[in-house]
Predicted model as a PDB file, atoms N, CA, C, CB and O in Angstrom, pLDDT in the B-factor column:
MODEL        1                                                                  
ATOM      1  N   THR A   1      19.233  23.138-331.632  1.00 83.00           N  
ATOM      2  CA  THR A   1      20.101  23.640-330.592  1.00 83.00           C  
ATOM      3  C   THR A   1      19.281  24.519-329.644  1.00 83.00           C  
ATOM      4  CB  THR A   1      21.294  24.427-331.198  1.00 83.00           C  
ATOM      5  O   THR A   1      18.453  25.320-330.077  1.00 83.00           O  
ATOM      6  N   SER A   2      19.521  24.357-328.379  1.00 86.00           N  
ATOM      7  CA  SER A   2      18.823  25.153-327.372  1.00 86.00           C  
ATOM      8  C   SER A   2      19.244  26.620-327.470  1.00 86.00           C  
ATOM      9  CB  SER A   2      19.106  24.605-325.955  1.00 86.00           C  
ATOM     10  O   SER A   2      20.413  26.917-327.715  1.00 86.00           O  
ATOM     11  N   PRO A   3      18.296  27.534-327.280  1.00 83.00           N  
ATOM     12  CA  PRO A   3      18.673  28.947-327.264  1.00 83.00           C  
ATOM     13  C   PRO A   3      19.575  29.291-326.076  1.00 83.00           C  
ATOM     14  CB  PRO A   3      17.425  29.816-327.232  1.00 83.00           C  
ATOM     15  O   PRO A   3      20.187  30.359-326.052  1.00 83.00           O  
ATOM     16  N   ALA A   4      19.658  28.402-325.100  1.00 91.00           N  
ATOM     17  CA  ALA A   4      20.504  28.626-323.926  1.00 91.00           C  
ATOM     18  C   ALA A   4      21.904  28.045-324.103  1.00 91.00           C  
ATOM     19  CB  ALA A   4      19.853  28.022-322.693  1.00 91.00           C  
ATOM     20  O   ALA A   4      22.731  28.123-323.193  1.00 91.00           O  
ATOM     21  N   TYR A   5      22.170  27.467-325.265  1.00 92.00           N  
ATOM     22  CA  TYR A   5      23.485  26.869-325.506  1.00 92.00           C  
ATOM     23  C   TYR A   5      24.571  27.927-325.360  1.00 92.00           C  
ATOM     24  CB  TYR A   5      23.547  26.221-326.910  1.00 92.00           C  
ATOM     25  O   TYR A   5      24.559  28.935-326.066  1.00 92.00           O  
ATOM     26  N   GLY A   6      25.495  27.701-324.459  1.00 94.00           N  
ATOM     27  CA  GLY A   6      26.574  28.641-324.209  1.00 94.00           C  
ATOM     28  C   GLY A   6      26.354  29.536-323.000  1.00 94.00           C  
ATOM     29  O   GLY A   6      27.270  30.239-322.573  1.00 94.00           O  
ATOM     30  N   PHE A   7      25.156  29.518-322.449  1.00 96.00           N  
ATOM     31  CA  PHE A   7      24.845  30.329-321.266  1.00 96.00           C  
ATOM     32  C   PHE A   7      25.510  29.743-320.034  1.00 96.00           C  
ATOM     33  CB  PHE A   7      23.323  30.424-321.051  1.00 96.00           C  
ATOM     34  O   PHE A   7      25.510  28.527-319.842  1.00 96.00           O  
ATOM     35  N   THR A   8      26.075  30.598-319.203  1.00 97.00           N  
ATOM     36  CA  THR A   8      26.666  30.191-317.931  1.00 97.00           C  
ATOM     37  C   THR A   8      26.083  31.069-316.834  1.00 97.00           C  
ATOM     38  CB  THR A   8      28.227  30.294-317.965  1.00 97.00           C  
ATOM     39  O   THR A   8      26.174  32.295-316.893  1.00 97.00           O  
ATOM     40  N   PHE A   9      25.490  30.437-315.840  1.00 98.00           N  
ATOM     41  CA  PHE A   9      24.888  31.150-314.719  1.00 98.00           C  
ATOM     42  C   PHE A   9      25.964  31.649-313.765  1.00 98.00           C  
ATOM     43  CB  PHE A   9      23.894  30.249-313.976  1.00 98.00           C  
ATOM     44  O   PHE A   9      26.881  30.906-313.417  1.00 98.00           O  
ATOM     45  N   ASP A  10      25.855  32.893-313.344  1.00 98.00           N  
ATOM     46  CA  ASP A  10      26.733  33.478-312.332  1.00 98.00           C  
ATOM     47  C   ASP A  10      25.970  33.480-311.004  1.00 98.00           C  
ATOM     48  CB  ASP A  10      27.193  34.939-312.736  1.00 98.00           C  
ATOM     49  O   ASP A  10      25.063  34.293-310.822  1.00 98.00           O  
ATOM     50  N   PRO A  11      26.316  32.591-310.079  1.00 98.00           N  
ATOM     51  CA  PRO A  11      25.551  32.453-308.845  1.00 98.00           C  
ATOM     52  C   PRO A  11      25.872  33.489-307.765  1.00 98.00           C  
ATOM     53  CB  PRO A  11      25.775  31.101-308.291  1.00 98.00           C  
ATOM     54  O   PRO A  11      25.295  33.427-306.680  1.00 98.00           O  
ATOM     55  N   SER A  12      26.761  34.427-308.027  1.00 98.00           N  
ATOM     56  CA  SER A  12      27.228  35.332-306.971  1.00 98.00           C  
ATOM     57  C   SER A  12      26.105  36.144-306.320  1.00 98.00           C  
ATOM     58  CB  SER A  12      28.256  36.274-307.537  1.00 98.00           C  
ATOM     59  O   SER A  12      26.191  36.445-305.129  1.00 98.00           O  
ATOM     60  N   ALA A  13      25.069  36.503-307.056  1.00 98.00           N  
ATOM     61  CA  ALA A  13      23.985  37.321-306.503  1.00 98.00           C  
ATOM     62  C   ALA A  13      23.075  36.543-305.559  1.00 98.00           C  
ATOM     63  CB  ALA A  13      23.160  37.904-307.625  1.00 98.00           C  
ATOM     64  O   ALA A  13      22.331  37.140-304.781  1.00 98.00           O  
ATOM     65  N   VAL A  14      23.130  35.222-305.624  1.00 98.00           N  
ATOM     66  CA  VAL A  14      22.234  34.386-304.804  1.00 98.00           C  
ATOM     67  C   VAL A  14      23.002  33.309-304.045  1.00 98.00           C  
ATOM     68  CB  VAL A  14      21.165  33.730-305.685  1.00 98.00           C  
ATOM     69  O   VAL A  14      22.461  32.242-303.756  1.00 98.00           O  
ATOM     70  N   LYS A  15      24.257  33.588-303.725  1.00 98.00           N  
ATOM     71  CA  LYS A  15      25.084  32.559-303.088  1.00 98.00           C  
ATOM     72  C   LYS A  15      24.550  32.152-301.717  1.00 98.00           C  
ATOM     73  CB  LYS A  15      26.512  33.054-302.951  1.00 98.00           C  
ATOM     74  O   LYS A  15      24.656  30.984-301.343  1.00 98.00           O  
ATOM     75  N   ASN A  16      23.984  33.084-300.967  1.00 98.00           N  
ATOM     76  CA  ASN A  16      23.419  32.724-299.662  1.00 98.00           C  
ATOM     77  C   ASN A  16      22.196  31.826-299.815  1.00 98.00           C  
ATOM     78  CB  ASN A  16      23.045  33.987-298.878  1.00 98.00           C  
ATOM     79  O   ASN A  16      22.023  30.869-299.060  1.00 98.00           O  
ATOM     80  N   GLU A  17      21.356  32.134-300.786  1.00 98.00           N  
ATOM     81  CA  GLU A  17      20.170  31.319-301.031  1.00 98.00           C  
ATOM     82  C   GLU A  17      20.560  29.921-301.508  1.00 98.00           C  
ATOM     83  CB  GLU A  17      19.259  31.996-302.064  1.00 98.00           C  
ATOM     84  O   GLU A  17      19.937  28.929-301.127  1.00 98.00           O  
ATOM     85  N   ILE A  18      21.584  29.854-302.335  1.00 98.00           N  
ATOM     86  CA  ILE A  18      22.047  28.545-302.807  1.00 98.00           C  
ATOM     87  C   ILE A  18      22.547  27.715-301.634  1.00 98.00           C  
ATOM     88  CB  ILE A  18      23.163  28.705-303.866  1.00 98.00           C  
ATOM     89  O   ILE A  18      22.246  26.524-301.544  1.00 98.00           O  
ATOM     90  N   SER A  19      23.301  28.329-300.742  1.00 98.00           N  
ATOM     91  CA  SER A  19      23.789  27.615-299.563  1.00 98.00           C  
ATOM     92  C   SER A  19      22.634  27.132-298.699  1.00 98.00           C  
ATOM     93  CB  SER A  19      24.717  28.510-298.742  1.00 98.00           C  
ATOM     94  O   SER A  19      22.650  26.000-298.216  1.00 98.00           O  
ATOM     95  N   SER A  20      21.640  27.975-298.502  1.00 98.00           N  
ATOM     96  CA  SER A  20      20.479  27.598-297.694  1.00 98.00           C  
ATOM     97  C   SER A  20      19.706  26.452-298.335  1.00 98.00           C  
ATOM     98  CB  SER A  20      19.556  28.802-297.495  1.00 98.00           C  
ATOM     99  O   SER A  20      19.270  25.528-297.647  1.00 98.00           O  
ATOM    100  N   CYS A  21      19.539  26.514-299.641  1.00 98.00           N  
ATOM    101  CA  CYS A  21      18.834  25.440-300.346  1.00 98.00           C  
ATOM    102  C   CYS A  21      19.635  24.142-300.322  1.00 98.00           C  
ATOM    103  CB  CYS A  21      18.550  25.850-301.794  1.00 98.00           C  
ATOM    104  O   CYS A  21      19.052  23.060-300.250  1.00 98.00           O  
ATOM    105  N   ASP A  22      20.951  24.236-300.379  1.00 98.00           N  
ATOM    106  CA  ASP A  22      21.802  23.047-300.273  1.00 98.00           C  
ATOM    107  C   ASP A  22      21.602  22.349-298.931  1.00 98.00           C  
ATOM    108  CB  ASP A  22      23.280  23.427-300.454  1.00 98.00           C  
ATOM    109  O   ASP A  22      21.550  21.121-298.866  1.00 98.00           O  
ATOM    110  N   VAL A  23      21.492  23.129-297.869  1.00 98.00           N  
ATOM    111  CA  VAL A  23      21.275  22.556-296.537  1.00 98.00           C  
ATOM    112  C   VAL A  23      19.948  21.794-296.508  1.00 98.00           C  
ATOM    113  CB  VAL A  23      21.288  23.669-295.449  1.00 98.00           C  
ATOM    114  O   VAL A  23      19.880  20.672-296.006  1.00 98.00           O  
ATOM    115  N   VAL A  24      18.901  22.409-297.049  1.00 98.00           N  
ATOM    116  CA  VAL A  24      17.585  21.761-297.070  1.00 98.00           C  
ATOM    117  C   VAL A  24      17.631  20.511-297.933  1.00 98.00           C  
ATOM    118  CB  VAL A  24      16.502  22.732-297.592  1.00 98.00           C  
ATOM    119  O   VAL A  24      17.097  19.473-297.543  1.00 98.00           O  
ATOM    120  N   THR A  25      18.253  20.593-299.086  1.00 97.00           N  
ATOM    121  CA  THR A  25      18.352  19.442-299.979  1.00 97.00           C  
ATOM    122  C   THR A  25      19.120  18.310-299.320  1.00 97.00           C  
ATOM    123  CB  THR A  25      19.025  19.838-301.291  1.00 97.00           C  
ATOM    124  O   THR A  25      18.718  17.150-299.414  1.00 97.00           O  
ATOM    125  N   ASN A  26      20.217  18.635-298.657  1.00 96.00           N  
ATOM    126  CA  ASN A  26      20.990  17.607-297.965  1.00 96.00           C  
ATOM    127  C   ASN A  26      20.180  16.931-296.866  1.00 96.00           C  
ATOM    128  CB  ASN A  26      22.253  18.211-297.375  1.00 96.00           C  
ATOM    129  O   ASN A  26      20.376  15.749-296.581  1.00 96.00           O  
ATOM    130  N   GLU A  27      19.281  17.671-296.257  1.00 95.00           N  
ATOM    131  CA  GLU A  27      18.447  17.129-295.191  1.00 95.00           C  
ATOM    132  C   GLU A  27      17.384  16.173-295.731  1.00 95.00           C  
ATOM    133  CB  GLU A  27      17.783  18.261-294.421  1.00 95.00           C  
ATOM    134  O   GLU A  27      17.053  15.186-295.074  1.00 95.00           O  
ATOM    135  N   TYR A  28      16.844  16.454-296.921  1.00 96.00           N  
ATOM    136  CA  TYR A  28      15.679  15.723-297.410  1.00 96.00           C  
ATOM    137  C   TYR A  28      15.901  14.828-298.621  1.00 96.00           C  
ATOM    138  CB  TYR A  28      14.637  16.677-297.736  1.00 96.00           C  
ATOM    139  O   TYR A  28      15.251  13.787-298.719  1.00 96.00           O  
ATOM    140  N   ALA A  29      16.769  15.176-299.528  1.00 93.00           N  
ATOM    141  CA  ALA A  29      16.825  14.518-300.836  1.00 93.00           C  
ATOM    142  C   ALA A  29      17.049  13.015-300.756  1.00 93.00           C  
ATOM    143  CB  ALA A  29      17.913  15.130-301.659  1.00 93.00           C  
ATOM    144  O   ALA A  29      16.311  12.251-301.377  1.00 93.00           O  
ATOM    145  N   THR A  30      18.034  12.585-300.015  1.00 94.00           N  
ATOM    146  CA  THR A  30      18.331  11.150-299.945  1.00 94.00           C  
ATOM    147  C   THR A  30      17.182  10.397-299.301  1.00 94.00           C  
ATOM    148  CB  THR A  30      19.628  10.900-299.162  1.00 94.00           C  
ATOM    149  O   THR A  30      16.747   9.366-299.815  1.00 94.00           O  
ATOM    150  N   ALA A  31      16.689  10.901-298.186  1.00 95.00           N  
ATOM    151  CA  ALA A  31      15.615  10.212-297.469  1.00 95.00           C  
ATOM    152  C   ALA A  31      14.320  10.170-298.285  1.00 95.00           C  
ATOM    153  CB  ALA A  31      15.361  10.895-296.126  1.00 95.00           C  
ATOM    154  O   ALA A  31      13.598   9.173-298.241  1.00 95.00           O  
ATOM    155  N   LEU A  32      14.024  11.223-299.016  1.00 94.00           N  
ATOM    156  CA  LEU A  32      12.844  11.191-299.888  1.00 94.00           C  
ATOM    157  C   LEU A  32      13.087  10.271-301.078  1.00 94.00           C  
ATOM    158  CB  LEU A  32      12.486  12.612-300.376  1.00 94.00           C  
ATOM    159  O   LEU A  32      12.191   9.540-301.499  1.00 94.00           O  
ATOM    160  N   GLY A  33      14.290  10.310-301.613  1.00 93.00           N  
ATOM    161  CA  GLY A  33      14.622   9.512-302.789  1.00 93.00           C  
ATOM    162  C   GLY A  33      14.646   8.022-302.533  1.00 93.00           C  
ATOM    163  O   GLY A  33      14.289   7.239-303.413  1.00 93.00           O  
ATOM    164  N   ASN A  34      15.064   7.610-301.337  1.00 95.00           N  
ATOM    165  CA  ASN A  34      15.147   6.176-301.080  1.00 95.00           C  
ATOM    166  C   ASN A  34      13.943   5.631-300.315  1.00 95.00           C  
ATOM    167  CB  ASN A  34      16.403   5.873-300.314  1.00 95.00           C  
ATOM    168  O   ASN A  34      13.904   4.448-299.979  1.00 95.00           O  
ATOM    169  N   GLY A  35      12.963   6.488-300.041  1.00 94.00           N  
ATOM    170  CA  GLY A  35      11.736   6.020-299.416  1.00 94.00           C  
ATOM    171  C   GLY A  35      11.770   5.980-297.899  1.00 94.00           C  
ATOM    172  O   GLY A  35      10.829   5.486-297.279  1.00 94.00           O  
ATOM    173  N   THR A  36      12.822   6.484-297.290  1.00 95.00           N  
ATOM    174  CA  THR A  36      12.894   6.523-295.831  1.00 95.00           C  
ATOM    175  C   THR A  36      11.820   7.440-295.256  1.00 95.00           C  
ATOM    176  CB  THR A  36      14.281   6.987-295.376  1.00 95.00           C  
ATOM    177  O   THR A  36      11.235   7.141-294.215  1.00 95.00           O  
ATOM    178  N   LEU A  37      11.564   8.552-295.933  1.00 95.00           N  
ATOM    179  CA  LEU A  37      10.523   9.485-295.506  1.00 95.00           C  
ATOM    180  C   LEU A  37       9.282   9.298-296.375  1.00 95.00           C  
ATOM    181  CB  LEU A  37      11.029  10.952-295.583  1.00 95.00           C  
ATOM    182  O   LEU A  37       9.385   9.011-297.567  1.00 95.00           O  
ATOM    183  N   ASP A  38       8.138   9.459-295.779  1.00 95.00           N  
ATOM    184  CA  ASP A  38       6.870   9.374-296.502  1.00 95.00           C  
ATOM    185  C   ASP A  38       6.691  10.644-297.329  1.00 95.00           C  
ATOM    186  CB  ASP A  38       5.671   9.175-295.518  1.00 95.00           C  
ATOM    187  O   ASP A  38       6.559  11.729-296.763  1.00 95.00           O  
ATOM    188  N   PRO A  39       6.684  10.531-298.651  1.00 94.00           N  
ATOM    189  CA  PRO A  39       6.574  11.736-299.486  1.00 94.00           C  
ATOM    190  C   PRO A  39       5.238  12.461-299.305  1.00 94.00           C  
ATOM    191  CB  PRO A  39       6.753  11.368-300.950  1.00 94.00           C  
ATOM    192  O   PRO A  39       5.165  13.675-299.491  1.00 94.00           O  
ATOM    193  N   GLU A  40       4.203  11.738-298.950  1.00 95.00           N  
ATOM    194  CA  GLU A  40       2.905  12.389-298.726  1.00 95.00           C  
ATOM    195  C   GLU A  40       2.999  13.407-297.594  1.00 95.00           C  
ATOM    196  CB  GLU A  40       1.821  11.340-298.405  1.00 95.00           C  
ATOM    197  O   GLU A  40       2.338  14.445-297.620  1.00 95.00           O  
ATOM    198  N   VAL A  41       3.824  13.096-296.607  1.00 96.00           N  
ATOM    199  CA  VAL A  41       3.974  13.952-295.437  1.00 96.00           C  
ATOM    200  C   VAL A  41       5.137  14.924-295.603  1.00 96.00           C  
ATOM    201  CB  VAL A  41       4.175  13.105-294.188  1.00 96.00           C  
ATOM    202  O   VAL A  41       4.992  16.119-295.350  1.00 96.00           O  
ATOM    203  N   GLU A  42       6.286  14.414-296.025  1.00 96.00           N  
ATOM    204  CA  GLU A  42       7.519  15.202-295.994  1.00 96.00           C  
ATOM    205  C   GLU A  42       7.785  16.047-297.231  1.00 96.00           C  
ATOM    206  CB  GLU A  42       8.659  14.299-295.791  1.00 96.00           C  
ATOM    207  O   GLU A  42       8.482  17.058-297.138  1.00 96.00           O  
ATOM    208  N   LEU A  43       7.253  15.664-298.384  1.00 95.00           N  
ATOM    209  CA  LEU A  43       7.492  16.463-299.591  1.00 95.00           C  
ATOM    210  C   LEU A  43       6.939  17.882-299.452  1.00 95.00           C  
ATOM    211  CB  LEU A  43       6.864  15.781-300.805  1.00 95.00           C  
ATOM    212  O   LEU A  43       7.630  18.834-299.816  1.00 95.00           O  
ATOM    213  N   PRO A  44       5.718  18.055-298.939  1.00 97.00           N  
ATOM    214  CA  PRO A  44       5.253  19.438-298.737  1.00 97.00           C  
ATOM    215  C   PRO A  44       6.134  20.225-297.753  1.00 97.00           C  
ATOM    216  CB  PRO A  44       3.811  19.429-298.232  1.00 97.00           C  
ATOM    217  O   PRO A  44       6.315  21.432-297.916  1.00 97.00           O  
ATOM    218  N   VAL A  45       6.674  19.558-296.748  1.00 97.00           N  
ATOM    219  CA  VAL A  45       7.571  20.212-295.791  1.00 97.00           C  
ATOM    220  C   VAL A  45       8.853  20.632-296.508  1.00 97.00           C  
ATOM    221  CB  VAL A  45       7.894  19.267-294.591  1.00 97.00           C  
ATOM    222  O   VAL A  45       9.334  21.751-296.334  1.00 97.00           O  
ATOM    223  N   TYR A  46       9.399  19.725-297.314  1.00 97.00           N  
ATOM    224  CA  TYR A  46      10.604  20.016-298.091  1.00 97.00           C  
ATOM    225  C   TYR A  46      10.383  21.210-299.019  1.00 97.00           C  
ATOM    226  CB  TYR A  46      11.024  18.785-298.907  1.00 97.00           C  
ATOM    227  O   TYR A  46      11.220  22.110-299.085  1.00 97.00           O  
ATOM    228  N   ILE A  47       9.281  21.216-299.719  1.00 97.00           N  
ATOM    229  CA  ILE A  47       8.980  22.307-300.652  1.00 97.00           C  
ATOM    230  C   ILE A  47       8.869  23.630-299.901  1.00 97.00           C  
ATOM    231  CB  ILE A  47       7.672  22.020-301.426  1.00 97.00           C  
ATOM    232  O   ILE A  47       9.392  24.647-300.358  1.00 97.00           O  
ATOM    233  N   GLU A  48       8.204  23.627-298.771  1.00 98.00           N  
ATOM    234  CA  GLU A  48       8.063  24.852-297.977  1.00 98.00           C  
ATOM    235  C   GLU A  48       9.420  25.331-297.475  1.00 98.00           C  
ATOM    236  CB  GLU A  48       7.114  24.620-296.790  1.00 98.00           C  
ATOM    237  O   GLU A  48       9.702  26.529-297.498  1.00 98.00           O  
ATOM    238  N   LYS A  49      10.254  24.410-297.025  1.00 98.00           N  
ATOM    239  CA  LYS A  49      11.589  24.791-296.563  1.00 98.00           C  
ATOM    240  C   LYS A  49      12.434  25.349-297.710  1.00 98.00           C  
ATOM    241  CB  LYS A  49      12.296  23.586-295.926  1.00 98.00           C  
ATOM    242  O   LYS A  49      13.218  26.276-297.505  1.00 98.00           O  
ATOM    243  N   MET A  50      12.281  24.798-298.903  1.00 98.00           N  
ATOM    244  CA  MET A  50      13.011  25.325-300.065  1.00 98.00           C  
ATOM    245  C   MET A  50      12.537  26.738-300.393  1.00 98.00           C  
ATOM    246  CB  MET A  50      12.826  24.400-301.295  1.00 98.00           C  
ATOM    247  O   MET A  50      13.343  27.612-300.714  1.00 98.00           O  
ATOM    248  N   LYS A  51      11.231  26.955-300.309  1.00 98.00           N  
ATOM    249  CA  LYS A  51      10.707  28.305-300.545  1.00 98.00           C  
ATOM    250  C   LYS A  51      11.283  29.281-299.524  1.00 98.00           C  
ATOM    251  CB  LYS A  51       9.161  28.312-300.481  1.00 98.00           C  
ATOM    252  O   LYS A  51      11.711  30.380-299.875  1.00 98.00           O  
ATOM    253  N   ASN A  52      11.289  28.869-298.256  1.00 98.00           N  
ATOM    254  CA  ASN A  52      11.810  29.729-297.190  1.00 98.00           C  
ATOM    255  C   ASN A  52      13.313  29.970-297.336  1.00 98.00           C  
ATOM    256  CB  ASN A  52      11.517  29.110-295.825  1.00 98.00           C  
ATOM    257  O   ASN A  52      13.820  31.010-296.915  1.00 98.00           O  
ATOM    258  N   ALA A  53      14.018  29.019-297.928  1.00 98.00           N  
ATOM    259  CA  ALA A  53      15.461  29.148-298.128  1.00 98.00           C  
ATOM    260  C   ALA A  53      15.808  30.049-299.316  1.00 98.00           C  
ATOM    261  CB  ALA A  53      16.078  27.776-298.331  1.00 98.00           C  
ATOM    262  O   ALA A  53      16.962  30.447-299.475  1.00 98.00           O  
ATOM    263  N   GLY A  54      14.820  30.369-300.147  1.00 98.00           N  
ATOM    264  CA  GLY A  54      15.061  31.300-301.244  1.00 98.00           C  
ATOM    265  C   GLY A  54      15.131  30.694-302.625  1.00 98.00           C  
ATOM    266  O   GLY A  54      15.726  31.286-303.525  1.00 98.00           O  
ATOM    267  N   VAL A  55      14.536  29.520-302.819  1.00 98.00           N  
ATOM    268  CA  VAL A  55      14.623  28.874-304.132  1.00 98.00           C  
ATOM    269  C   VAL A  55      14.016  29.748-305.240  1.00 98.00           C  
ATOM    270  CB  VAL A  55      13.916  27.514-304.095  1.00 98.00           C  
ATOM    271  O   VAL A  55      14.514  29.752-306.366  1.00 98.00           O  
ATOM    272  N   GLN A  56      12.947  30.485-304.928  1.00 98.00           N  
ATOM    273  CA  GLN A  56      12.337  31.326-305.964  1.00 98.00           C  
ATOM    274  C   GLN A  56      13.267  32.464-306.368  1.00 98.00           C  
ATOM    275  CB  GLN A  56      10.998  31.894-305.474  1.00 98.00           C  
ATOM    276  O   GLN A  56      13.298  32.850-307.537  1.00 98.00           O  
ATOM    277  N   LYS A  57      14.019  33.000-305.426  1.00 98.00           N  
ATOM    278  CA  LYS A  57      14.983  34.056-305.758  1.00 98.00           C  
ATOM    279  C   LYS A  57      16.060  33.511-306.693  1.00 98.00           C  
ATOM    280  CB  LYS A  57      15.629  34.633-304.472  1.00 98.00           C  
ATOM    281  O   LYS A  57      16.504  34.213-307.601  1.00 98.00           O  
ATOM    282  N   ILE A  58      16.480  32.266-306.475  1.00 98.00           N  
ATOM    283  CA  ILE A  58      17.471  31.628-307.354  1.00 98.00           C  
ATOM    284  C   ILE A  58      16.889  31.460-308.750  1.00 98.00           C  
ATOM    285  CB  ILE A  58      17.915  30.253-306.786  1.00 98.00           C  
ATOM    286  O   ILE A  58      17.527  31.813-309.742  1.00 98.00           O  
ATOM    287  N   ILE A  59      15.689  30.926-308.822  1.00 98.00           N  
ATOM    288  CA  ILE A  59      15.026  30.722-310.111  1.00 98.00           C  
ATOM    289  C   ILE A  59      14.894  32.045-310.856  1.00 98.00           C  
ATOM    290  CB  ILE A  59      13.639  30.079-309.913  1.00 98.00           C  
ATOM    291  O   ILE A  59      15.189  32.128-312.048  1.00 98.00           O  
ATOM    292  N   ASP A  60      14.448  33.076-310.145  1.00 98.00           N  
ATOM    293  CA  ASP A  60      14.272  34.386-310.773  1.00 98.00           C  
ATOM    294  C   ASP A  60      15.595  34.951-311.289  1.00 98.00           C  
ATOM    295  CB  ASP A  60      13.643  35.362-309.781  1.00 98.00           C  
ATOM    296  O   ASP A  60      15.639  35.562-312.356  1.00 98.00           O  
ATOM    297  N   GLU A  61      16.672  34.744-310.530  1.00 98.00           N  
ATOM    298  CA  GLU A  61      17.981  35.251-310.958  1.00 98.00           C  
ATOM    299  C   GLU A  61      18.500  34.499-312.174  1.00 98.00           C  
ATOM    300  CB  GLU A  61      18.991  35.148-309.817  1.00 98.00           C  
ATOM    301  O   GLU A  61      19.063  35.104-313.087  1.00 98.00           O  
ATOM    302  N   VAL A  62      18.315  33.190-312.191  1.00 98.00           N  
ATOM    303  CA  VAL A  62      18.719  32.408-313.373  1.00 98.00           C  
ATOM    304  C   VAL A  62      17.938  32.894-314.584  1.00 98.00           C  
ATOM    305  CB  VAL A  62      18.484  30.878-313.148  1.00 98.00           C  
ATOM    306  O   VAL A  62      18.516  33.098-315.652  1.00 98.00           O  
ATOM    307  N   GLN A  63      16.632  33.082-314.431  1.00 97.00           N  
ATOM    308  CA  GLN A  63      15.810  33.527-315.557  1.00 97.00           C  
ATOM    309  C   GLN A  63      16.224  34.908-316.026  1.00 97.00           C  
ATOM    310  CB  GLN A  63      14.335  33.528-315.174  1.00 97.00           C  
ATOM    311  O   GLN A  63      16.286  35.162-317.229  1.00 97.00           O  
ATOM    312  N   ARG A  64      16.509  35.808-315.087  1.00 98.00           N  
ATOM    313  CA  ARG A  64      16.929  37.165-315.454  1.00 98.00           C  
ATOM    314  C   ARG A  64      18.219  37.130-316.264  1.00 98.00           C  
ATOM    315  CB  ARG A  64      17.118  38.033-314.195  1.00 98.00           C  
ATOM    316  O   ARG A  64      18.336  37.789-317.297  1.00 98.00           O  
ATOM    317  N   GLN A  65      19.182  36.355-315.783  1.00 98.00           N  
ATOM    318  CA  GLN A  65      20.464  36.258-316.491  1.00 98.00           C  
ATOM    319  C   GLN A  65      20.291  35.599-317.856  1.00 98.00           C  
ATOM    320  CB  GLN A  65      21.481  35.468-315.653  1.00 98.00           C  
ATOM    321  O   GLN A  65      20.894  36.029-318.839  1.00 98.00           O  
ATOM    322  N   LEU A  66      19.476  34.568-317.912  1.00 97.00           N  
ATOM    323  CA  LEU A  66      19.252  33.891-319.192  1.00 97.00           C  
ATOM    324  C   LEU A  66      18.575  34.828-320.187  1.00 97.00           C  
ATOM    325  CB  LEU A  66      18.400  32.625-318.991  1.00 97.00           C  
ATOM    326  O   LEU A  66      18.988  34.913-321.343  1.00 97.00           O  
ATOM    327  N   ASP A  67      17.543  35.526-319.743  1.00 96.00           N  
ATOM    328  CA  ASP A  67      16.852  36.467-320.634  1.00 96.00           C  
ATOM    329  C   ASP A  67      17.819  37.521-321.170  1.00 96.00           C  
ATOM    330  CB  ASP A  67      15.684  37.151-319.896  1.00 96.00           C  
ATOM    331  O   ASP A  67      17.799  37.856-322.354  1.00 96.00           O  
ATOM    332  N   GLU A  68      18.660  38.032-320.284  1.00 96.00           N  
ATOM    333  CA  GLU A  68      19.649  39.032-320.697  1.00 96.00           C  
ATOM    334  C   GLU A  68      20.638  38.434-321.696  1.00 96.00           C  
ATOM    335  CB  GLU A  68      20.403  39.585-319.470  1.00 96.00           C  
ATOM    336  O   GLU A  68      20.975  39.067-322.697  1.00 96.00           O  
ATOM    337  N   TRP A  69      21.098  37.218-321.422  1.00 96.00           N  
ATOM    338  CA  TRP A  69      22.067  36.561-322.284  1.00 96.00           C  
ATOM    339  C   TRP A  69      21.464  36.300-323.666  1.00 96.00           C  
ATOM    340  CB  TRP A  69      22.545  35.245-321.648  1.00 96.00           C  
ATOM    341  O   TRP A  69      22.110  36.540-324.686  1.00 96.00           O  
ATOM    342  N   VAL A  70      20.225  35.809-323.692  1.00 93.00           N  
ATOM    343  CA  VAL A  70      19.574  35.524-324.973  1.00 93.00           C  
ATOM    344  C   VAL A  70      19.405  36.820-325.769  1.00 93.00           C  
ATOM    345  CB  VAL A  70      18.197  34.838-324.752  1.00 93.00           C  
ATOM    346  O   VAL A  70      19.646  36.840-326.976  1.00 93.00           O  
ATOM    347  N   ALA A  71      18.994  37.897-325.102  1.00 94.00           N  
ATOM    348  CA  ALA A  71      18.812  39.187-325.785  1.00 94.00           C  
ATOM    349  C   ALA A  71      20.114  39.695-326.391  1.00 94.00           C  
ATOM    350  CB  ALA A  71      18.258  40.228-324.812  1.00 94.00           C  
ATOM    351  O   ALA A  71      20.108  40.341-327.439  1.00 94.00           O  
ATOM    352  N   ASN A  72      21.219  39.405-325.735  1.00 95.00           N  
ATOM    353  CA  ASN A  72      22.520  39.880-326.226  1.00 95.00           C  
ATOM    354  C   ASN A  72      23.201  38.913-327.196  1.00 95.00           C  
ATOM    355  CB  ASN A  72      23.437  40.133-325.060  1.00 95.00           C  
ATOM    356  O   ASN A  72      24.236  39.247-327.772  1.00 95.00           O  
ATOM    357  N   ASN A  73      22.643  37.738-327.380  1.00 91.00           N  
ATOM    358  CA  ASN A  73      23.301  36.725-328.206  1.00 91.00           C  
ATOM    359  C   ASN A  73      22.418  36.185-329.327  1.00 91.00           C  
ATOM    360  CB  ASN A  73      23.750  35.587-327.342  1.00 91.00           C  
ATOM    361  O   ASN A  73      22.615  35.056-329.777  1.00 91.00           O  
ATOM    362  N   GLN A  74      21.478  36.952-329.770  1.00 79.00           N  
ATOM    363  CA  GLN A  74      20.630  36.507-330.886  1.00 79.00           C  
ATOM    364  C   GLN A  74      21.162  36.993-332.196  1.00 79.00           C  
ATOM    365  CB  GLN A  74      19.205  36.985-330.709  1.00 79.00           C  
ATOM    366  O   GLN A  74      20.576  36.713-333.242  1.00 79.00           O  
TER     367      GLN A  74                                                      
ENDMDL                                                                          
END                                                                             
């Protein structure tokens, strides 16, 4: 069983970043996934836009909440 079993992320602290990342994902995901865009060219652009939209802040918040949850549920 995963140590994260039962964990639920509360996105309220990063809701703006999630919205910004959703916009970037909506712009790129389908076109990259179906081959419309050249991944050699556009994937680095997508990654940079995700960074600028706050993806690292989201990741950090999920990790913080998970670490706290695991510490309280062992």
